[in-house]
N, C-alpha and C positions, 0 to 999 in steps of 0.2 A: 504493500500500500504506500510505502514511502515515495516511490517515483510518481505515483498517481496524485498524491497530495501536491507535490511540487509542480506537476503538469497542470493541475487545476489553477495554481497560483499564476503560472505562465499564461493561461487562458484569460484570467482576470486582467492581467497586465496588458495583454493584447487587445482586449475589448476596450479598456480605458484609453489606450493610445489611439485607437481608431474611432473613438466616439465622435470626433470632429466631423467624420463623414456623415453623421446623422444630425449635425447641428448641436451636439452635446459636448461641451468643453469641460474637462476636468482638470486642466492645467497639467504641468509636468508630473509624471508618475514617480513617486518616491517609494523605494523599497527599504523597509527596516529588516535587515537580514536576521538579526537576533530574534525578532518577533516571528518572522517566517519560519525560522528553524524551530522555535518553541511550538508553533502551531503544528508543524509536521511531526515533531516528537510527541506532542499530545495526542494526535490521531493514532500514531503507532502504539502509544501506551494504552490508549482506550481499547484498541483491537486486541492487543496481546493480553491485556488484563481481562478482557471478556473471555478469551480462550481459557485462561487459568480458572476463572469462575465456572465456566462450562465443564471443565474437567473435574473440578471439585464436586459439582452437583451430580455428576455421573459416576462419582466414586472412583475416579482415575487417580492413581498415585503418580505424582510427578517427582522424578529424581534428577537432579542436575549434576552433570559431571562428564568426564570423558570415558567413553565405553569402547571396549574391544572384545571380540569373540575369543573364547578360549576352548570351545568345543562345539559339537553339533547342536547342543542345547544348553550352552553355558556361555557366560560372558563375565567381564569384570568392569566395574565402574569406579574409577579412581582407586583401584586396588582391591575393592570389595567384590567378593564372588557372588554371582547370581545364576540361577538356573531358570529355564523357561520351557513351556510346552510348545509354544509357537512365538515367533518374533516377526516384526515388520521393520525392515531397514528403510529409513527415510532421511538419510544424511545429506541429501541435496548435492550442491555443486559449489565451486569456487571460481572466481574470475580467472581467466587465462592470463598469465604474464608473458609478455613477448620477450624472447631471448635477446641478450645483447643490450638491453636498455639499462641506463645508469640507475643506481640506487639513490634516488633523489626525492625529497619530500614534494617536489612539484610534479612528480609522476603519480597519477591517481589511477586506481581501478574503479569500477562502477560503484563499489561499496563506499569508497572514500568520497567519490563525487556526490553521493547522496547525503553525505554528512553536512554538506553546504558550509564548508569551512570559510570560504571566501568566494567572491566573484572576481576572477582574474580579468585583467583588461583584455588579454589575448589568450584564447583557449583553443588548443588543438585536440581533436578527437580522432583517434585511429580506430576505424571500424564504423561502417555506415549501415549496420544492421539496426534492428529495433532498439536495442539499448543505446547505441551511439546516437541515433536520431532523436530519441526521447531526451537524452542529456543535452543535445544541441538545442532542442526546443526550449528547455528550462533555462539554460545559461544565456542563450541569446535574449530571451525575454528579460532576464535580470540585468542585461547590459553588457555582457561580454561580446567581444569580437570573435566569433566562432568559425573555425575551419575544420571540416570533416574530410578525412582521407579514407577512401574505400578501395580495396584491392580489386574487387570485381568491377564489371563495366557499368553497373548501376547501383544506386543505393537500394536498400531493402532487397538484397539478392533473393531470387526465387519468387518474388511477387510479380504480378502482371505488369509488363513493361509500360503499357499505356497509362495505367493508373499511377505508376511510379513517376512518370514524367510530370504529371500534375503535382504530385507532392514535391518533386525536385524543384519545380518552378516556384511553388509557394514558399519553400524554405529559403530559396535564394532571395525572394522578395522581402523576406524578413531580415536580410543582411547576412545570412549564413553562407559561407563559401564552401562549395562541394567539389572535391577532386575525386573522380572515379577512375578506375583503371590505373591506380597509382599505389605504390608501396613506399613505406618508410624504410630507406636503406640504412640509416644510422640516426642516432640521437646523441647530441653533444651538449652537455650542461655547461653553461657559462654563468658568471655572476649575474649578468643582466637578463638571461633568458635561456630557455631550452631551444636548441637549434635542431630542427628535424630536416634531414636531407631526403628529398623524395625523388623517385624514379618512375617512369612510365608516361602516362598521358600528361601528367604535370611533372616537370623536372625543375627542381629548384629548392630553395630553403623556406621553411616556415619557422618563424620565431614566435615562441609562445611563453607566457608566464606560467602556464600549467598545461599538462597534457593528460588526457584520459585514454587508457587502454580499454577499448570496448570491442574486443575481437572474439567474444564468446566465453563460454564457461566450461569447466572440466568437472566430470563427476567425481565424487568423493569416496567411491567404493574401495579404493586402495588404502584408506586411512583407518580401517576398523578391524583389520586381520580377519576379513570375512572368509578367506580360504580355510582358516582353522575350523570353520563351521561347515565346510564342504560346499561353500557358495562360490560359484565361478565369478571371477573378476577379470575383465579384459585389461589390456595394457593401458587403455585410456581411462581406467577407473570405473567403467560401466559394469553394472551387474545385470546380466541378461535375465529376463523373466518371460513366462508364457502369458497367455491371455488372462489367466487367473492371478497373475502377479506372483506366481511361485518361482523361486530360484531353483538352482540345482539341488538344494536341500528342501524337501517337501514341507518341512516345518518352519521354513524361513521365507518370508515374502519381502519384496522390495517395491517401492513406489517412488514416483517423482523423478527429479533430475538425475538421481543416481542410476536410473534405468535407461538413460540416453535421451536422444532427441525425439520429439520436440520438448525442450525444457520449459514447460509452461505450467503455471499454478493450477489452471483448470484441468489439465490432464492429470496432474498429481492428485487432485481431489477425487476425480473419478476412479483412479487407481486405488486410492485409499478406501473408497466405498467397496470396490470389488474385493480387495484383500480382507477387509473386515467381514464381509459376507461369507467368503470362502472359509476363512478361519473359524467361523461360527457354524460351519456345516451346510451352508447353502450353496447352490449352484449359481455361479456368477462369472462373468468374463467381460473384459473390455475388448469387444470384437470389432472395433472400428479404428481406422486411422484418420478419421475426419475430425481433426483437432483445429479449431479456428485460431488464426494468428491476427493480432492487432498491434499496430504501432500507434501509441497515443500521442501522436504529433499534432501539428495544426496545419493542415487538416489531418484527421485520422486516416489511416490506411488499414483495411481489414480484408482478410480473404480466407476461404476454406474450399476444400475440394480441389478439383483440377484447374490449373491455369491453362491457357492456350498452349504454352510451351510444353507443359507436362503431357497434355493430351497428344500433342504431335509426336513427342519423343516416345510415347508408349504405343503409338499407332492406333489410337482410339478415335473413331470417327466423331467429329464434333462440329458444331457451329457456334457462332458468337452473336450476342446481341447486347447493346449498351444504350444507356440513356444519359445524356449530359445534364448536369445539374443547373446549367445556365437556363434550362427550360423548366426548372422546378420553382413554382411560386413560393413555396415554403422556404427554400434555400435563399432566394432573392430577398424575401421580406424580412429575413433575420440576419442579413448581411453576410451570408455565406459566399465564399469565393468559388473558384472552379471545383467541380466534383464530377464523379462518374459512378454509375452502377452498371456492372457488367455481369452477364450470365454466360456460362459455357453449358451447352446442352446437346443431347443426342439428336441428330437430324431426323431419325426415324420415329423414335418413341416420344421425343420431346421431353424426356426426363432431364432434370437439372443435374449437371455433373460438377459444377463449380461456380463460385461467385467471388467477385472482388468489388469492394466499395471504397472509394476515396472521397472524403468530405466530412463535414461536421457530424459527430456521433456515429461514424461508420461502424464502430465496434458494437454499438447497440443495435444497429439496423441489420447486422450480419446474421443475427440469431434466426430470423425468419428463413433465410437462405439455407442455413445449416440444417434446420428442421426439415425443409423441403427436400434437401439431398438425402437425409437420413430416411425419410419416409418414401423416397422414390417418387416424389411429386413431379408433375409435368408443368410445362409452361401454362397450359390451360387451367390447372389447379390454382396457380398464382394469379393469373390474369382475371379469373372469375371470382376471386376472393375480393370482397368490397373493402378497400382501404380508405381510411378517413382522409378528407381533403380540407385544407392543404397540409400535407405531412411529408417528411422526407421518406417515410416508409413506402409511400406510393410510387417512388422511383423504381422499386423492385417490380411492382405490377406493370408500370409503364415499360420497363425493359422486356418483360414477358410479352406484353401486347405488341411491342415493336417486332419481336421475333415472329409473332403470329400474323403480322400484317394488319392488326386491328387498332393500332395506336392513332389517336386523334389529337394528342397533345404536342405533336412535334411535326 
């Protein structure tokens, strides 16, 4: 929740700065960093405190310490021996550290970036995935001059290219510099700045007062002596599990980031449900790879199911339909910028295979599309469902209507 609280603050700042477009002047926006940090910490404390209370009400004993397995059904926590009938491993992941970088307080990982220690005048972010882009959104809103370096040819690698271009342009419009197809060859610390030497599409130096490494996360499976319990752990620290979240040891389950990609909280939650049900003697499985992805940038970028590139690579027959948000009354009336709703569908059955949305609240809108894909819904199912007007959600129906040739709003 920490990044989402800061992203909400960034959205408030954005709205205030653009109020003049509506004839509403608020003057220069001032940010009290200490107050913002306290607000963020308060939200985190409220959520974590709620979990502690929930565990207590359900008679769950909470033990704090460092645990390591000592056998197939035993472990130790800070030297104290414990035994168990069944166990769930949920040790998560840690930010990846790039090799060759200096040991310098001005080099942050994503965890350090969320501490909101300061707002550097010049901030470099290495990695243009979801984490990097969200950090860019936050710190740019707070006043930093942000430069993002991404090794792949586009930011948000793996997402729909057309939607990414809209996000790319929007971020640049907010003053964020984006270098794609570029790698950082070296980092040299000087008294005045960190000097990042880049190669690729952008060749040159980036001078920064701080730099965030946002190149992904590594699973923590190798830190708990899981092999001692007969649990397989890969070289990358990932613990393989089956659809029931069982490891190689039938009495030990694993959930969340430690089980590999996609490392997303909502996937971990569903795995937790499955593991708990199976451990309790019920039949359950996470038998879908339809895990939605959302970048809480401004605008948001959200997608699930097949992208056009994935469908093409897998040889799956498909067609595309999209609806530009420039034709959405709700988007225009609330000051929204460019946006797009896109569906990938089967040309014969009209079943929805994938969806991508870029625009305000895209992460909220995606849920309808995920449900449609899970249920095997068709374009007709969506188009004939009455959507409230004016709403952003009706862009999904408009997209289906456009594919069917029945759209009258464009």
